[in-house]
C-alpha positions as a Markdown table, in Angstrom:
| # | Residue | x | y | z |
|---|---|---|---|---|
| 1 | Met | 7.5 | -16.2 | 3.3 |
| 2 | Ala | 4.8 | -15.9 | 0.9 |
| 3 | Ser | 5.3 | -14.9 | -2.3 |
| 4 | Val | 4.0 | -11.3 | -3.5 |
| 5 | Ala | 1.9 | -13.0 | -6.2 |
| 6 | His | 0.3 | -15.2 | -3.4 |
| 7 | Asn | -0.2 | -12.1 | -1.4 |
| 8 | Val | -1.9 | -10.5 | -4.1 |
| 9 | Glu | -4.1 | -13.2 | -4.9 |
| 10 | Arg | -5.1 | -13.2 | -1.0 |
| 11 | Leu | -5.8 | -9.4 | -1.3 |
| 12 | His | -7.9 | -9.8 | -4.4 |
| 13 | Asp | -10.2 | -12.4 | -2.4 |
| 14 | Arg | -10.4 | -10.7 | 0.4 |
| 15 | Leu | -11.7 | -7.4 | -1.7 |
| 16 | Ser | -14.0 | -9.7 | -3.3 |
| 17 | Ser | -15.5 | -11.0 | -0.1 |
| 18 | Leu | -15.9 | -7.5 | 1.3 |
| 19 | Ser | -17.5 | -6.2 | -1.8 |
| 20 | Ser | -20.3 | -8.7 | -1.8 |
| 21 | Asn | -21.4 | -7.9 | 1.9 |
| 22 | Arg | -23.5 | -4.8 | 3.0 |
| 23 | Leu | -21.9 | -2.2 | 5.0 |
| 24 | Leu | -23.4 | -1.4 | 8.4 |
| 25 | Asp | -26.0 | 1.5 | 8.3 |
| 26 | Ile | -25.8 | 3.7 | 11.2 |
| 27 | Asn | -26.2 | 7.2 | 12.3 |
| 28 | Leu | -22.9 | 8.8 | 12.9 |
| 29 | Glu | -24.0 | 10.7 | 15.8 |
| 30 | Thr | -24.8 | 7.7 | 17.4 |
| 31 | Phe | -21.6 | 5.7 | 16.3 |
| 32 | Val | -19.4 | 8.6 | 17.6 |
| 33 | His | -21.1 | 8.4 | 21.0 |
| 34 | Ile | -20.5 | 4.7 | 21.3 |
| 35 | Ile | -16.8 | 5.2 | 20.8 |
| 36 | Met | -17.0 | 8.2 | 23.4 |
| 37 | Glu | -18.1 | 5.7 | 25.9 |
| 38 | Leu | -15.5 | 3.1 | 25.1 |
| 39 | Gly | -13.2 | 4.9 | 27.4 |
| 40 | Glu | -9.5 | 6.3 | 27.2 |
| 41 | Asp | -8.3 | 2.5 | 27.2 |
| 42 | Gln | -10.1 | 1.6 | 23.9 |
| 43 | Arg | -10.0 | 4.9 | 21.9 |
| 44 | Met | -10.7 | 4.9 | 18.3 |
| 45 | Ala | -10.3 | 7.4 | 15.6 |
| 46 | Ile | -12.9 | 7.4 | 12.7 |
| 47 | Lys | -12.0 | 7.8 | 9.2 |
| 48 | Leu | -14.8 | 9.4 | 6.9 |
| 49 | Met | -14.9 | 9.4 | 3.2 |
| 50 | Asp | -17.6 | 11.3 | 1.4 |
| 51 | Arg | -19.8 | 9.3 | -0.6 |
| 52 | Lys | -20.3 | 11.6 | -3.1 |
| 53 | Lys | -16.6 | 11.6 | -3.9 |
| 54 | Thr | -15.8 | 7.8 | -3.1 |
| 55 | Ser | -17.1 | 4.6 | -4.5 |
| 56 | Lys | -18.2 | 2.0 | -2.5 |
| 57 | Arg | -15.1 | -0.1 | -4.1 |
| 58 | Arg | -12.5 | 2.4 | -3.6 |
| 59 | Phe | -13.5 | 2.8 | 0.0 |
| 60 | Leu | -13.5 | -1.1 | 0.8 |
| 61 | Gln | -10.1 | -1.2 | -0.9 |
| 62 | Glu | -8.5 | 1.1 | 1.7 |
| 63 | Phe | -10.0 | -0.8 | 4.2 |
| 64 | Cys | -9.0 | -4.3 | 2.8 |
| 65 | Val | -5.1 | -2.9 | 2.2 |
| 66 | Ser | -4.7 | -1.5 | 5.6 |
| 67 | Ser | -6.4 | -4.5 | 7.1 |
| 68 | Phe | -3.8 | -6.4 | 5.1 |
| 69 | Leu | -1.0 | -4.5 | 6.6 |
| 70 | Leu | -1.8 | -4.2 | 10.1 |
| 71 | Ser | 0.3 | -7.0 | 11.4 |
| 72 | His | 3.3 | -4.6 | 11.1 |
| 73 | Pro | 4.4 | -2.4 | 14.1 |
| 74 | Asn | 4.9 | 0.7 | 12.2 |
| 75 | Ile | 1.6 | 0.6 | 10.1 |
| 76 | Ile | -1.6 | 2.3 | 11.7 |
| 77 | Gly | -4.0 | -0.3 | 13.2 |
| 78 | Arg | -7.6 | -0.6 | 12.5 |
| 79 | Phe | -10.6 | -2.3 | 14.0 |
| 80 | Gly | -13.2 | -4.6 | 12.2 |
| 81 | Ile | -15.9 | -2.1 | 11.6 |
| 82 | Thr | -17.2 | -0.6 | 8.5 |
| 83 | Phe | -20.2 | 1.6 | 8.4 |
| 84 | Arg | -22.1 | 4.0 | 6.3 |
| 85 | Thr | -24.1 | 6.8 | 7.1 |
| 86 | Gln | -26.2 | 9.2 | 4.7 |
| 87 | Lys | -23.2 | 11.0 | 3.6 |
| 88 | Tyr | -20.1 | 8.8 | 4.5 |
| 89 | Phe | -18.2 | 5.6 | 4.4 |
| 90 | Gly | -16.4 | 4.9 | 7.4 |
| 91 | Phe | -14.1 | 2.8 | 9.4 |
| 92 | Ala | -12.5 | 2.8 | 13.0 |
| 93 | Gln | -8.8 | 2.8 | 13.1 |
| 94 | Glu | -6.3 | 3.3 | 15.8 |
| 95 | Val | -5.8 | 6.7 | 17.3 |
| 96 | Ala | -2.4 | 8.7 | 16.7 |
| 97 | Pro | -2.6 | 10.9 | 19.8 |
| 98 | Ile | 0.3 | 13.1 | 18.7 |
| 99 | Gly | -0.9 | 13.7 | 15.2 |
| 100 | Asp | 1.3 | 13.7 | 12.1 |
| 101 | Leu | 4.8 | 14.6 | 11.5 |
| 102 | Ser | 3.8 | 17.8 | 9.3 |
| 103 | Lys | 2.4 | 19.5 | 12.5 |
| 104 | Val | 5.2 | 18.2 | 14.7 |
| 105 | Gly | 8.5 | 18.4 | 12.1 |
| 106 | Met | 11.7 | 16.4 | 12.9 |
| 107 | Ser | 14.9 | 17.3 | 14.6 |
| 108 | Glu | 18.2 | 15.6 | 14.0 |
| 109 | Asp | 17.5 | 13.3 | 16.9 |
| 110 | Leu | 14.0 | 12.4 | 15.9 |
| 111 | Gly | 15.2 | 11.8 | 12.5 |
| 112 | Lys | 17.4 | 9.1 | 13.5 |
| 113 | Arg | 14.6 | 7.4 | 15.3 |
| 114 | Cys | 11.7 | 8.0 | 12.6 |
| 115 | Ala | 13.9 | 6.9 | 9.3 |
| 116 | Pro | 14.2 | 3.4 | 10.1 |
| 117 | Gln | 10.6 | 2.8 | 11.4 |
| 118 | Ile | 9.2 | 4.4 | 8.0 |
| 119 | Ala | 11.6 | 2.3 | 6.0 |
| 120 | Ser | 10.7 | -0.7 | 7.9 |
| 121 | Ala | 6.9 | -0.4 | 7.2 |
| 122 | Leu | 7.7 | 0.6 | 3.8 |
| 123 | Asp | 9.8 | -2.5 | 3.0 |
| 124 | Phe | 7.0 | -4.7 | 4.9 |
| 125 | Met | 4.3 | -3.2 | 2.5 |
| 126 | His | 6.2 | -4.1 | -0.8 |
| 127 | Ser | 7.2 | -7.5 | 0.4 |
| 128 | Gln | 3.3 | -7.9 | 0.4 |
| 129 | Gly | 3.2 | -6.9 | -3.4 |
| 130 | Ile | 1.5 | -3.1 | -2.4 |
| 131 | Val | 2.8 | 0.2 | -3.3 |
| 132 | His | 1.4 | 3.0 | -1.2 |
| 133 | Arg | 2.0 | 5.9 | -3.6 |
| 134 | Asp | 1.1 | 8.8 | -1.1 |
| 135 | Ile | 4.0 | 8.7 | 1.1 |
| 136 | Lys | 4.2 | 12.5 | 2.8 |
| 137 | Leu | 4.6 | 14.2 | 5.9 |
| 138 | Asp | 0.7 | 14.3 | 6.5 |
| 139 | Asn | 0.9 | 10.4 | 6.4 |
| 140 | Ile | 3.3 | 9.7 | 9.0 |
| 141 | Leu | 1.7 | 9.4 | 12.4 |
| 142 | Leu | 3.3 | 9.8 | 16.1 |
| 143 | Met | 2.0 | 7.6 | 19.0 |
| 144 | Asp | 4.5 | 9.9 | 21.3 |
| 145 | His | 6.3 | 13.2 | 21.3 |
| 146 | Glu | 9.6 | 11.5 | 21.3 |
| 147 | Cys | 8.8 | 9.2 | 18.1 |
| 148 | His | 9.6 | 6.0 | 19.7 |
| 149 | Val | 6.6 | 4.7 | 17.9 |
| 150 | Ile | 5.5 | 6.1 | 14.5 |
| 151 | Lys | 3.0 | 4.7 | 11.8 |
| 152 | Leu | 2.3 | 5.0 | 8.2 |
| 153 | Ala | -1.1 | 5.7 | 7.6 |
| 154 | Asp | -3.6 | 6.5 | 4.7 |
| 155 | Phe | -4.0 | 3.7 | 2.3 |
| 156 | Gly | -6.4 | 5.5 | -0.2 |
| 157 | Leu | -4.0 | 5.7 | -3.3 |
| 158 | Ala | -2.2 | 2.0 | -2.7 |
| 159 | Arg | -2.3 | -0.4 | -5.5 |
| 160 | Leu | -0.9 | -3.3 | -6.3 |
| 161 | Gln | 2.8 | -3.8 | -7.6 |
| 162 | Gly | 2.9 | -4.2 | -11.4 |
| 163 | Thr | -0.5 | -2.5 | -12.2 |
| 164 | Asp | -1.0 | 0.6 | -14.6 |
| 165 | Ala | 0.3 | 3.9 | -12.9 |
| 166 | Pro | -2.5 | 6.5 | -13.7 |
| 167 | Leu | -1.3 | 9.6 | -15.5 |
| 168 | Met | -1.7 | 12.5 | -12.9 |
| 169 | Ser | -2.7 | 15.9 | -13.8 |
| 170 | Trp | -0.6 | 17.6 | -11.2 |
| 171 | Phe | 2.4 | 16.7 | -9.4 |
| 172 | Ile | 3.7 | 17.3 | -6.0 |
| 173 | Pro | 7.3 | 17.4 | -4.6 |
| 174 | Tyr | 7.3 | 13.7 | -3.2 |
| 175 | Thr | 6.5 | 12.6 | -6.8 |
| 176 | Ala | 8.9 | 10.4 | -8.3 |
| 177 | Pro | 10.6 | 11.5 | -11.7 |
| 178 | Glu | 9.2 | 8.7 | -13.5 |
| 179 | Leu | 5.6 | 9.6 | -12.9 |
| 180 | Cys | 6.3 | 13.4 | -13.5 |
| 181 | Ser | 7.8 | 12.6 | -17.1 |
| 182 | Leu | 4.9 | 10.7 | -18.3 |
| 183 | Lys | 2.9 | 12.0 | -21.4 |
| 184 | Ala | -0.6 | 11.5 | -22.5 |
| 185 | Gly | -1.3 | 8.0 | -23.4 |
| 186 | Glu | 1.8 | 6.5 | -22.0 |
| 187 | Gln | 1.6 | 4.4 | -19.0 |
| 188 | Leu | 3.9 | 2.9 | -16.1 |
| 189 | Leu | 3.7 | -0.1 | -14.0 |
| 190 | Leu | 3.8 | 0.4 | -10.4 |
| 191 | His | 6.8 | -0.5 | -8.7 |
| 192 | Pro | 8.2 | 0.4 | -5.2 |
| 193 | Ser | 10.6 | 2.6 | -6.5 |
| 194 | Val | 8.1 | 5.6 | -6.3 |
| 195 | Asp | 7.7 | 4.8 | -2.8 |
| 196 | Val | 11.5 | 5.1 | -1.9 |
| 197 | Trp | 12.1 | 8.3 | -3.9 |
| 198 | Ser | 9.0 | 10.0 | -1.9 |
| 199 | Phe | 10.8 | 8.7 | 1.5 |
| 200 | Gly | 13.9 | 10.4 | 0.5 |
| 201 | Val | 12.2 | 13.6 | -0.3 |
| 202 | Leu | 10.2 | 13.2 | 3.1 |
| 203 | Leu | 13.3 | 13.0 | 5.1 |
| 204 | Tyr | 14.7 | 15.9 | 3.3 |
| 205 | Thr | 11.7 | 18.2 | 4.0 |
| 206 | Ala | 11.3 | 17.0 | 7.4 |
| 207 | Leu | 15.0 | 17.8 | 8.5 |
| 208 | Thr | 15.0 | 21.1 | 6.6 |
| 209 | Gly | 11.4 | 22.7 | 6.7 |
| 210 | Ser | 11.4 | 23.0 | 2.9 |
| 211 | Phe | 11.1 | 20.9 | 0.0 |
| 212 | Pro | 14.1 | 20.1 | -2.0 |
| 213 | Trp | 12.4 | 21.0 | -5.5 |
| 214 | Lys | 8.7 | 21.9 | -6.7 |
| 215 | Glu | 8.9 | 18.7 | -9.7 |
| 216 | Ala | 11.5 | 16.4 | -10.2 |
| 217 | Glu | 11.7 | 17.7 | -13.7 |
| 218 | Asp | 14.3 | 19.0 | -15.6 |
| 219 | Ser | 12.3 | 22.2 | -15.7 |
| 220 | Asp | 12.9 | 23.0 | -12.3 |
| 221 | Gln | 16.3 | 24.5 | -11.3 |
| 222 | Met | 16.4 | 22.9 | -7.8 |
| 223 | Tyr | 15.8 | 19.5 | -9.3 |
| 224 | Arg | 18.6 | 20.5 | -11.8 |
| 225 | Asp | 21.2 | 21.3 | -9.3 |
| 226 | Phe | 20.5 | 18.0 | -7.4 |
| 227 | Ala | 20.9 | 16.0 | -10.5 |
| 228 | Trp | 24.1 | 17.6 | -11.6 |
| 229 | Trp | 25.4 | 17.3 | -8.3 |
| 230 | Gln | 24.5 | 13.3 | -8.2 |
| 231 | Met | 26.0 | 13.2 | -11.7 |
| 232 | Ile | 29.6 | 14.6 | -11.0 |
| 233 | Lys | 29.7 | 12.4 | -8.1 |
| 234 | Asp | 31.3 | 15.0 | -5.7 |
| 235 | Leu | 29.9 | 14.7 | -2.1 |
| 236 | Thr | 31.9 | 17.9 | -0.9 |
| 237 | Ser | 30.1 | 20.2 | -3.8 |
| 238 | Ala | 26.6 | 20.0 | -2.7 |
| 239 | Pro | 24.0 | 22.8 | -3.8 |
| 240 | Gly | 21.5 | 24.9 | -1.4 |
| 241 | Lys | 20.5 | 23.1 | 1.9 |
| 242 | Trp | 22.0 | 19.8 | 0.8 |
| 243 | Arg | 25.1 | 21.5 | 2.0 |
| 244 | Lys | 23.5 | 21.3 | 6.0 |
| 245 | Phe | 24.0 | 17.3 | 5.7 |
| 246 | Ser | 27.0 | 15.3 | 6.9 |
| 247 | Ile | 28.8 | 13.4 | 4.1 |
| 248 | Glu | 27.4 | 10.1 | 5.3 |
| 249 | Ala | 23.7 | 11.6 | 5.1 |
| 250 | Arg | 24.5 | 13.1 | 1.6 |
| 251 | Arg | 25.3 | 9.6 | 0.2 |
| 252 | Met | 22.5 | 8.2 | 1.8 |
| 253 | Phe | 20.2 | 11.0 | -0.3 |
| 254 | Trp | 22.1 | 10.2 | -3.3 |
| 255 | Glu | 21.3 | 6.4 | -3.1 |
| 256 | Ile | 17.8 | 6.8 | -2.6 |
| 257 | Leu | 17.0 | 9.5 | -4.7 |
| 258 | Asp | 18.6 | 8.0 | -7.8 |
| 259 | Pro | 16.1 | 7.6 | -10.4 |
| 260 | Ala | 18.5 | 5.1 | -12.6 |
| 261 | Arg | 18.8 | 2.6 | -9.6 |
| 262 | Gly | 14.9 | 1.9 | -9.3 |
| 263 | Asn | 15.4 | 1.2 | -5.8 |
| 264 | Glu | 12.9 | -1.6 | -4.4 |
| 265 | Ser | 14.1 | -1.8 | -0.8 |
| 266 | Leu | 15.2 | 0.4 | 1.7 |
| 267 | Ser | 16.9 | -2.4 | 3.8 |
| 268 | Gly | 20.3 | -1.8 | 2.2 |
| 269 | Ser | 20.3 | 1.8 | 2.5 |
| 270 | Pro | 22.2 | 3.7 | 5.3 |
| 271 | Val | 19.0 | 4.9 | 6.8 |
| 272 | Ile | 20.3 | 4.8 | 10.4 |
| 273 | Trp | 22.8 | 7.5 | 9.4 |
| 274 | Leu | 22.7 | 10.3 | 10.5 |
| 275 | Leu | 23.8 | 13.5 | 10.5 |
């Protein structure tokens, strides 16, 4: 297996070569018509990015990262087509006919199917030296109603491991505590652990229908309750909705949502638990 350093170098080379090429200039309505003519067996989804809000380099970076990872069965596929219109940059990718996980939700049975697939996609990304940085229900796409195949998508925030994590002006419940605690002027080198943390929050949210907390900070009472429960190491005294999970599932959440561990891989976690 190629080393992470080698993969990072390849990704840099690929991005450099793409940046020097011209994008296909095309009328969006014409492009949509061409895709519609392909028929059911060759359907594509068009991802568009507003040119007023997205630089050419940022657009090509997302396209390049998704191209670099598409060999994995649980990462959304894309086609080798990039274009621009007067208003948008765009590329064509695989269609997810059922939509994303946020619109479908996840029963316990579906959870048993989904968790290992998401974990596999993340482990593959991390083995290639890339951190996703935006793991959430909206970015998990379903290829069928029974979740036999699900795919990770949207690599717009993906960055190379070891690069500086930008200071965020806002946080979401998925954000890892090491990012929430950054102060102005402080920097953090990106590590796969931020994705592993988000994966844990994603599972909780999908299975309960609510977030475990608003922010992973001590100022958040629900997060404090979880951190205390984790610290006293008593699986039987779970707070709030954590009580709905089996002992095995609680242990899994302890392992994944442990800021002290700095988890890099999900391969050793009991993500095939389940409830």
